[in-house]
C-alpha positions in Angstrom: -3.5 54.7 -17.1 -4.0 52.6 -20.4 -6.7 53.2 -22.0 -9.9 51.1 -21.5 -9.6 49.4 -25.0 -6.1 49.0 -24.8 -6.9 47.0 -21.3 -9.4 45.2 -23.0 -7.3 43.5 -25.3 -4.4 43.1 -23.8 -7.0 40.8 -20.4 -8.3 39.0 -23.6 -4.8 38.5 -25.5 -3.4 37.1 -22.3 -6.4 34.9 -20.8 -6.6 33.3 -24.7 -2.8 32.8 -24.6 -2.9 31.2 -21.1 -6.2 28.8 -22.3 -7.4 30.4 -18.8 -6.0 31.3 -15.5 -6.9 32.3 -12.2 -7.2 35.9 -11.4 -4.3 36.4 -9.4 -2.0 35.2 -12.3 -3.4 37.2 -14.7 -3.2 40.8 -12.6 0.8 39.1 -12.4 0.7 38.8 -16.2 -0.1 42.4 -16.4 2.5 44.5 -13.9 1.8 47.6 -15.2 -1.9 47.4 -14.1 -3.2 47.2 -10.5 -5.1 44.2 -9.3 -8.0 46.1 -9.1 -7.8 47.4 -12.7 -7.7 43.8 -13.9 -10.7 43.0 -11.7 -13.0 45.4 -12.6 -12.2 45.0 -16.6 -12.6 40.8 -16.0 -16.2 41.8 -14.1 -17.1 44.3 -17.5 -16.8 41.5 -19.7 -17.8 38.7 -17.8 -21.0 40.6 -17.8 -21.0 41.0 -21.2 -20.1 37.5 -22.1 -16.7 38.0 -23.4 -15.0 36.3 -20.0 -16.5 32.9 -18.0 -15.5 33.5 -14.7 -16.1 30.5 -12.3 -14.8 29.7 -8.7 -12.1 26.8 -9.0 -10.0 24.8 -6.8 -8.0 26.1 -4.1 -10.8 29.2 -3.8 -9.9 30.9 -7.0 -11.4 32.6 -9.5 -10.8 31.4 -12.8 -11.1 33.1 -16.1 -11.6 31.5 -19.5 -13.0 32.5 -22.7 -16.3 30.8 -23.7 -16.5 28.1 -26.1 -18.5 29.8 -28.8 -18.8 26.5 -30.8 -20.9 24.6 -27.7 -23.0 27.9 -27.2 -23.9 28.4 -30.8 -24.7 24.1 -30.9 -27.2 24.6 -27.9 -29.2 27.8 -28.7 -31.4 28.3 -31.5 -32.1 30.9 -33.7 -35.7 31.8 -34.1 -37.1 33.7 -37.0 
């Protein structure tokens, strides 16, 4: 079993490389990990705001990286 940090980096790297993808495609691109391992890590990353998960076309869960530029522009920081 791969370490937690290694799984995180591999998932984030694959999502970045693909410019977003659906959950099943992501799991297939990491054949040494089970679908459950990928799902659980995507869930954790989503809760931390490191990936965005949306329900897309054809009933697939789409995963992409957040657009930090838009997020920074729409959130003001108060002292």
